C-alpha positions as CSV (number, residue, x, y, z in Angstrom):
1,M,-17.9,-9.1,-1.1
2,E,-15.6,-8.1,1.9
3,T,-14.5,-9.8,4.9
4,E,-13.3,-8.2,7.8
5,V,-10.4,-9.8,9.7
6,L,-9.8,-8.5,13.7
7,I,-6.5,-9.0,14.9
8,A,-6.0,-8.4,18.2
9,I,-2.6,-6.7,20.3
10,P,-2.2,-7.0,23.4
11,R,-2.4,-3.7,25.1
12,D,0.8,-3.7,26.6
13,V,2.2,-4.5,23.0
14,L,0.3,-1.5,21.8
15,H,1.5,1.0,24.2
16,A,4.9,-0.4,23.9
17,T,4.7,0.6,20.2
18,R,4.0,4.1,21.0
19,M,1.7,3.8,18.3
20,S,-2.4,3.8,17.2
21,P,-4.0,1.3,15.4
22,A,-4.1,3.3,12.5
23,D,-0.2,3.5,13.0
24,I,0.0,0.0,13.1
25,K,-2.2,-0.7,9.4
26,R,0.2,1.7,8.0
27,E,2.9,0.0,8.7
28,L,2.0,-3.5,7.7
29,A,0.8,-2.2,4.5
30,L,4.0,-0.7,4.0
31,T,5.9,-4.0,5.3
32,L,3.3,-6.4,2.4
33,F,3.8,-3.5,0.1
34,Q,8.0,-3.6,0.4
35,Q,7.6,-7.6,-0.1
36,C,5.6,-7.6,-3.1
37,R,2.7,-9.2,-1.0
38,L,0.4,-6.7,-1.8
39,S,0.0,-4.4,-5.0
40,F,0.5,-0.3,-4.8
41,G,-3.1,0.0,-4.9
42,K,-4.0,-3.0,-2.0
43,A,-1.5,-1.2,0.2
44,R,-2.4,2.3,-0.3
45,E,-6.0,0.8,0.7
46,L,-4.8,-0.8,3.3
47,A,-3.4,1.9,4.7
48,G,-6.3,4.2,4.3
49,M,-4.3,6.5,2.7
50,T,-4.7,8.9,-0.8
51,V,-2.4,7.5,-3.8
52,W,-0.1,10.8,-3.3
53,S,0.4,10.5,0.8
54,F,0.9,6.9,-0.2
55,Q,3.4,8.1,-2.6
56,Q,5.4,10.5,-0.4
57,L,5.5,8.0,2.6
58,L,7.5,5.5,0.1
59,G,9.9,8.1,-0.5
60,S,10.1,8.8,2.5
61,R,10.8,5.5,3.8
62,E,12.8,4.9,0.4
63,I,10.8,2.1,-0.8
64,P,10.9,2.0,-4.2
65,V,7.6,1.8,-6.3
66,H,7.4,-1.5,-8.1
67,Y,6.9,-0.7,-11.6
68,D,8.4,-3.5,-14.2
69,I,8.7,-3.3,-18.3
70,E,5.7,-5.6,-18.1
71,D,3.6,-2.6,-16.3
72,Y,5.3,-0.1,-18.2
73,L,3.5,-1.8,-21.9
74,E,0.1,-3.0,-20.2
75,D,-0.5,1.1,-19.1
76,R,0.7,2.0,-22.4
77,A,-1.9,-0.4,-24.2
78,A,-4.1,0.6,-22.1
79,V,-3.8,4.6,-23.0
80,E,-3.4,4.1,-26.6
81,G,-6.9,1.9,-26.1
82,F,-8.2,4.9,-24.0
83,L,-7.4,7.2,-26.9
84,R,-8.6,5.5,-29.6
85,Q,-12.2,5.8,-28.6
């Protein structure tokens, strides 16, 4: 189930940022990802970008991808399980 939330941004504020609504969504996604409030996938989805484009954007902003040993071990187990099939 999807819930849509509308955020009202005063026209003069939008004009002052010199950004489009899509740009603002992308910046929100980046900020929430950087603060560890959204996963990579959810932030990418909010930004409306492909995996590769979002990774490139993170790199260009020098925002590290959150990937720790637990993530690695989960991914490794998933791959090993897939290979056993």
